[in-house]
N, C-alpha and C positions, 0 to 999 in steps of 0.2 A: 504493500499500499504505500502511495506517495501523497504528500501533501504539498499542494502548489499555493503559494500566496498570490492573490488576485487583487487587482485594483479595478473598481467598477466606478462608472461616472453616471449614476442615475440622475434624473431630474427631480428636484424638490417639488411636490405636488402643489404646495402653496405659493411658491415664488417662482417656479419655472426655471430656477437657477440650477446649474450643474453642481452636484455634490460629490466629493470623493469618498469612497467607502473601501476599506481594505477587508478581504474576507479569505477564507481558505477553501480550496477545492480538492476533495479527496478523490484520488484515482484509485479504482479497485485493484486488488491483488491480481497479478497477471496482466495488467494493462501495459500497453506498449510503453517502453522507456522513452521519455522525451528529453532531448538534450537540454541542459540548463540554458536559459535565455529569456528574452522578453518576447511575448506573443500576444496577438490580438486574438480573443476567443470569440467563436460563434456558438451560440446555445440554441437549443430547441426545447420544446415542451414536451414532456412525457406524462402519461397517466398510468399508474401502476395498477396491478391487479386489486389492490386495496382501495382503488379510486382516488389515491393521493396524487396530486399534481406536483410535478417537480421539473427541475432543469436538468438537461443533459448536454454535455460538451459534444459538439458536433465537429467542430474544425479549429485547429490552431494555425493562425498565420503569423509566421515570424516577423518580427520588425527588423531583424538583421536579414538581409536578402540572401546571405550565404547559407542559411539554415532551411532545410526542406519543410514544407507544410506537413501537417498531421491532419488526416481525416479519419474520423470515427470509424471502427469496423462496421458498426451498424449501418453507416451511410453507404459502405461499399458492398453490403451483403455478404461479408465474410463471417459474420457472428450473428446467430439467431437470438432474438430477445428471449429472456427468461420468462 
């Protein structure tokens, strides 16, 4: 299991101003090892069997152009959802 520190820039619903939030994204055991670096993340919404709605990492786009992009195995069809 890997923990990635993430910086998010949501908009404040009252003021509309961009607010900086720092959180952690936990990658499951057996997840592809991603080289350290700065990435922009693309997220999707998933609904679990328990009907809970959550976020899912879909793609990482490196800010350093020499690093390859990461696309979730779910998006490529290589892994079947649980």
